[in-house]
TORVOTOR-936766 format. One record per residue (C-alpha): residue number from 1; x, y, z. Coordinates in pm, 1 decimal. Layout:
<recs>
<rec NUM, <X, Y, Z>>;
...
</recs>
This chain:
<recs>
<rec 1, <13364.4, 10679.1, 8402.8>>;
<rec 2, <13122.4, 10620.2, 8686.0>>;
<rec 3, <13227.1, 10262.7, 8751.2>>;
<rec 4, <13389.9, 10372.0, 9077.6>>;
<rec 5, <13035.8, 10411.5, 9211.2>>;
<rec 6, <12931.6, 10055.5, 9123.3>>;
<rec 7, <12899.9, 9940.8, 9484.3>>;
<rec 8, <12667.3, 10233.6, 9551.0>>;
<rec 9, <12449.8, 10140.4, 9252.0>>;
<rec 10, <12431.4, 9777.3, 9355.9>>;
<rec 11, <12345.6, 9859.1, 9717.3>>;
<rec 12, <12081.7, 10112.9, 9611.7>>;
<rec 13, <11904.5, 9893.7, 9355.0>>;
<rec 14, <11652.1, 9735.2, 9593.5>>;
<rec 15, <11554.6, 10063.7, 9763.2>>;
<rec 16, <11590.0, 10317.0, 9480.2>>;
<rec 17, <11218.7, 10334.1, 9401.4>>;
<rec 18, <11140.7, 10401.5, 9767.9>>;
<rec 19, <11391.2, 10688.7, 9768.0>>;
<rec 20, <11234.3, 10862.2, 9470.4>>;
<rec 21, <10892.2, 10834.4, 9633.9>>;
<rec 22, <11013.1, 11057.8, 9917.5>>;
<rec 23, <11079.0, 10793.2, 10182.1>>;
<rec 24, <11432.6, 10930.1, 10229.8>>;
<rec 25, <11395.6, 11281.3, 10371.4>>;
<rec 26, <11754.3, 11376.5, 10283.6>>;
<rec 27, <11685.3, 11326.8, 9912.1>>;
<rec 28, <11327.1, 11451.3, 9907.1>>;
<rec 29, <11419.7, 11781.4, 9738.8>>;
<rec 30, <11648.4, 11607.8, 9489.6>>;
<rec 31, <11360.3, 11391.3, 9367.5>>;
<rec 32, <11087.0, 11654.5, 9394.7>>;
<rec 33, <10865.8, 11649.2, 9082.9>>;
<rec 34, <11039.4, 11324.1, 8982.3>>;
<rec 35, <10754.0, 11197.1, 8766.3>>;
<rec 36, <10717.3, 11534.0, 8593.0>>;
<rec 37, <11091.5, 11544.3, 8523.8>>;
<rec 38, <11087.3, 11199.5, 8365.3>>;
<rec 39, <10780.2, 11287.3, 8163.1>>;
<rec 40, <10954.0, 11599.5, 8030.2>>;
<rec 41, <11251.8, 11393.1, 7915.6>>;
<rec 42, <11030.8, 11128.2, 7753.4>>;
<rec 43, <10819.5, 11392.2, 7577.1>>;
<rec 44, <11125.7, 11555.1, 7424.8>>;
<rec 45, <11275.0, 11230.5, 7290.0>>;
<rec 46, <11218.1, 11162.1, 6922.0>>;
<rec 47, <11285.5, 10873.9, 6688.5>>;
<rec 48, <11504.9, 10587.9, 6807.7>>;
<rec 49, <11635.2, 10632.2, 7161.6>>;
<rec 50, <11917.2, 10503.0, 7378.3>>;
<rec 51, <11911.9, 10565.2, 7751.9>>;
<rec 52, <12223.2, 10570.5, 7967.8>>;
<rec 53, <12188.3, 10463.8, 8330.7>>;
<rec 54, <11842.1, 10307.1, 8310.7>>;
<rec 55, <11847.9, 10225.9, 8682.8>>;
<rec 56, <11516.4, 10064.0, 8771.9>>;
<rec 57, <11356.1, 10157.0, 8440.7>>;
<rec 58, <11131.1, 10446.9, 8541.8>>;
<rec 59, <11222.7, 10668.7, 8246.9>>;
<rec 60, <11243.6, 10366.2, 8018.4>>;
<rec 61, <10879.9, 10277.0, 8082.1>>;
<rec 62, <10762.2, 10627.0, 7988.4>>;
<rec 63, <10958.6, 10620.1, 7663.8>>;
<rec 64, <10831.7, 10273.2, 7572.7>>;
<rec 65, <10474.7, 10379.8, 7649.5>>;
<rec 66, <10513.2, 10646.7, 7381.1>>;
<rec 67, <10595.3, 10378.7, 7125.7>>;
<rec 68, <10961.9, 10473.4, 7090.8>>;
<rec 69, <11227.1, 10221.1, 6995.5>>;
<rec 70, <11458.8, 10205.2, 7296.9>>;
<rec 71, <11773.1, 10032.6, 7416.0>>;
<rec 72, <11897.6, 10087.5, 7770.4>>;
<rec 73, <12259.2, 10096.9, 7888.1>>;
<rec 74, <12329.3, 10012.1, 8254.1>>;
<rec 75, <12658.2, 9921.5, 8430.3>>;
<rec 76, <12512.1, 9782.4, 8754.7>>;
<rec 77, <12420.3, 9414.0, 8753.5>>;
<rec 78, <12184.8, 9466.3, 9047.2>>;
<rec 79, <12004.4, 9748.2, 8865.4>>;
<rec 80, <11987.6, 9533.3, 8550.9>>;
<rec 81, <11821.7, 9255.9, 8750.6>>;
<rec 82, <11560.2, 9494.0, 8891.1>>;
<rec 83, <11469.9, 9651.5, 8557.9>>;
<rec 84, <11450.9, 9315.7, 8380.5>>;
<rec 85, <11194.2, 9198.5, 8635.9>>;
<rec 86, <10992.1, 9518.9, 8606.7>>;
<rec 87, <11013.2, 9552.8, 8227.9>>;
<rec 88, <11118.6, 9224.5, 8065.3>>;
<rec 89, <11043.3, 9368.7, 7721.3>>;
<rec 90, <11321.5, 9629.2, 7756.9>>;
<rec 91, <11656.7, 9540.8, 7603.5>>;
<rec 92, <11927.0, 9640.3, 7852.0>>;
<rec 93, <12293.9, 9621.9, 7755.2>>;
<rec 94, <12585.6, 9620.4, 7997.4>>;
<rec 95, <12778.7, 9943.0, 7957.9>>;
<rec 96, <12823.0, 10300.7, 8069.9>>;
<rec 97, <12833.3, 10651.1, 7923.1>>;
<rec 98, <13167.9, 10593.1, 7754.1>>;
<rec 99, <13190.5, 10219.0, 7693.9>>;
<rec 100, <12893.2, 10030.8, 7555.7>>;
<rec 101, <12812.9, 9772.0, 7287.6>>;
<rec 102, <12730.3, 9864.8, 6930.1>>;
<rec 103, <12374.1, 9991.7, 6894.3>>;
<rec 104, <12184.6, 9791.6, 6627.6>>;
<rec 105, <11987.7, 10087.3, 6490.6>>;
<rec 106, <12038.3, 10451.8, 6401.4>>;
<rec 107, <12008.4, 10671.8, 6710.3>>;
<rec 108, <11805.9, 10994.3, 6702.8>>;
<rec 109, <11794.7, 11081.4, 7074.0>>;
<rec 110, <12014.4, 11006.9, 7374.9>>;
<rec 111, <11852.3, 11040.4, 7717.2>>;
<rec 112, <11954.0, 11003.0, 8080.3>>;
<rec 113, <11823.6, 11106.5, 8420.9>>;
<rec 114, <12006.4, 11138.5, 8752.9>>;
<rec 115, <12326.0, 10980.9, 8617.3>>;
<rec 116, <12553.7, 11212.6, 8413.5>>;
<rec 117, <12710.3, 11347.5, 8735.3>>;
<rec 118, <12892.5, 11016.2, 8776.9>>;
<rec 119, <13138.7, 11140.2, 8513.0>>;
<rec 120, <13414.4, 11392.9, 8570.2>>;
<rec 121, <13398.7, 11706.3, 8355.1>>;
<rec 122, <13668.1, 11562.7, 8127.1>>;
<rec 123, <13468.3, 11241.4, 8091.8>>;
<rec 124, <13151.9, 11439.9, 8024.6>>;
<rec 125, <13328.9, 11612.2, 7736.5>>;
<rec 126, <13451.9, 11279.5, 7600.0>>;
<rec 127, <13097.9, 11144.3, 7619.6>>;
<rec 128, <12941.0, 11436.7, 7433.4>>;
<rec 129, <13211.7, 11416.3, 7166.8>>;
<rec 130, <13126.0, 11046.7, 7124.9>>;
<rec 131, <12753.4, 11119.3, 7102.2>>;
<rec 132, <12811.1, 11390.9, 6843.1>>;
<rec 133, <12947.5, 11116.2, 6616.7>>;
<rec 134, <12674.2, 10866.7, 6708.3>>;
<rec 135, <12384.2, 11102.0, 6636.5>>;
<rec 136, <12281.6, 11210.4, 6284.9>>;
<rec 137, <12454.6, 11521.6, 6142.2>>;
<rec 138, <12144.3, 11734.4, 6194.2>>;
<rec 139, <11855.6, 11709.3, 6438.7>>;
<rec 140, <12037.6, 11465.2, 6667.0>>;
<rec 141, <11921.5, 11528.7, 7021.1>>;
<rec 142, <12042.5, 11480.8, 7379.1>>;
<rec 143, <11798.1, 11518.1, 7669.3>>;
<rec 144, <11937.2, 11482.9, 8021.2>>;
<rec 145, <11796.0, 11566.3, 8362.7>>;
<rec 146, <12047.9, 11578.8, 8644.1>>;
<rec 147, <12168.5, 11767.9, 8947.0>>;
<rec 148, <12352.4, 12070.7, 8809.1>>;
<rec 149, <12449.2, 12397.4, 8974.7>>;
<rec 150, <12426.6, 12744.7, 8827.3>>;
<rec 151, <12766.2, 12829.0, 8981.8>>;
<rec 152, <13030.0, 12674.1, 9205.8>>;
<rec 153, <12907.6, 12910.4, 9478.0>>;
<rec 154, <12560.2, 12756.7, 9451.3>>;
<rec 155, <12712.2, 12411.7, 9490.1>>;
<rec 156, <12902.3, 12520.2, 9802.7>>;
<rec 157, <12581.6, 12671.8, 9940.6>>;
<rec 158, <12391.3, 12345.3, 9882.9>>;
<rec 159, <12659.7, 12147.7, 10066.9>>;
<rec 160, <12647.7, 12390.0, 10360.9>>;
<rec 161, <12267.1, 12375.5, 10377.1>>;
<rec 162, <12272.8, 11995.5, 10375.5>>;
<rec 163, <12536.2, 11992.8, 10649.4>>;
<rec 164, <12343.8, 12244.3, 10862.3>>;
<rec 165, <12029.7, 12029.8, 10835.6>>;
<rec 166, <12221.5, 11721.6, 10944.3>>;
<rec 167, <12181.9, 11561.3, 10602.3>>;
<rec 168, <12523.0, 11396.7, 10622.7>>;
<rec 169, <12465.4, 11149.4, 10339.6>>;
<rec 170, <12345.3, 11418.7, 10100.0>>;
<rec 171, <12635.4, 11648.8, 10193.6>>;
<rec 172, <12884.4, 11366.9, 10138.6>>;
<rec 173, <12719.9, 11284.8, 9805.5>>;
<rec 174, <12743.3, 11646.3, 9687.4>>;
<rec 175, <13113.2, 11652.6, 9779.4>>;
<rec 176, <13197.5, 11307.4, 9639.9>>;
<rec 177, <13032.8, 11301.2, 9299.9>>;
<rec 178, <13111.9, 11514.0, 8998.1>>;
<rec 179, <12829.1, 11766.8, 9000.7>>;
<rec 180, <12909.7, 12041.1, 8754.3>>;
<rec 181, <12789.9, 12386.2, 8653.1>>;
<rec 182, <12579.2, 12521.4, 8370.2>>;
<rec 183, <12875.2, 12719.2, 8234.8>>;
<rec 184, <13090.1, 12406.7, 8212.6>>;
<rec 185, <12820.6, 12209.2, 8033.9>>;
<rec 186, <12747.0, 12501.9, 7801.9>>;
<rec 187, <13112.0, 12503.4, 7692.6>>;
<rec 188, <13119.5, 12126.2, 7644.4>>;
<rec 189, <12815.9, 12132.5, 7415.5>>;
<rec 190, <12937.8, 12442.1, 7231.9>>;
<rec 191, <13263.2, 12261.3, 7157.0>>;
<rec 192, <13070.3, 11981.4, 6986.5>>;
<rec 193, <12840.7, 12219.9, 6796.3>>;
<rec 194, <12521.5, 12158.7, 6988.4>>;
<rec 195, <12263.3, 12422.2, 7067.8>>;
<rec 196, <12180.0, 12369.4, 7434.2>>;
<rec 197, <11921.6, 12508.1, 7674.1>>;
<rec 198, <11864.2, 12451.5, 8045.0>>;
<rec 199, <11536.1, 12443.9, 8236.0>>;
<rec 200, <11524.6, 12426.1, 8614.3>>;
<rec 201, <11299.7, 12148.3, 8746.2>>;
<rec 202, <11358.3, 12166.0, 9121.7>>;
<rec 203, <11613.6, 12296.3, 9371.7>>;
<rec 204, <11878.0, 12054.0, 9241.3>>;
<rec 205, <11776.0, 11921.1, 8901.7>>;
<rec 206, <11794.5, 12091.3, 8564.6>>;
<rec 207, <11664.2, 11966.9, 8231.8>>;
<rec 208, <11927.5, 11987.7, 7957.5>>;
<rec 209, <11813.7, 11982.0, 7594.0>>;
<rec 210, <12083.9, 11982.9, 7326.6>>;
<rec 211, <12039.2, 11957.7, 6950.9>>;
<rec 212, <12294.4, 11926.6, 6674.5>>;
<rec 213, <12338.0, 12255.9, 6495.0>>;
<rec 214, <12217.3, 12256.3, 6136.2>>;
<rec 215, <12539.2, 12390.5, 5992.7>>;
<rec 216, <12532.6, 12504.7, 5633.2>>;
<rec 217, <12831.0, 12398.5, 5430.1>>;
<rec 218, <13000.2, 12655.6, 5206.6>>;
<rec 219, <13008.9, 12601.8, 4831.6>>;
<rec 220, <13379.7, 12519.4, 4855.3>>;
<rec 221, <13325.7, 12230.4, 5097.7>>;
</recs>
């Protein structure tokens, strides 16, 4: 459930903000339009919010600036330390997408950026099933931004391009982590009765907006 990448998170904590600013040429395209992507996610959040994988708190700050009630979930102790220094007013709980403490308020929106790919497709489905129960029966919302591929062929092409450019770390990352496809995510959200749409934000990242379907009960129910 992503915990196998804990060493990576801890090692990256001190330099993550430099990476998103374009200092790392291998990841420049991955983080292109980073601020716009985070702003899109924050703008689409409503009501009370929980954020999975808060990292160094960049999305968290945008959500808090909009006056939203927010709790962050983060598995990396090093990342927790960074975000607590940057935003001491943010409540950050130790946990991950699948295992986290009880949330002390009703949750209207679940958000995450650059993190859902740490779960296998089976774990992604377990997570969305869990969130379907956590969110209200209607109007519950999930807003994620993450590296997603239109097809498996597109993923293979991205790995080849990274390899050809000598971007060995990016190529290894694309092979190692659990980057999935739009079709797979569409099926996962359909299974849990969410309406979902996808919006491309850069060469790698897509915005995913899912809302609970407002299902009408029959008179016999």
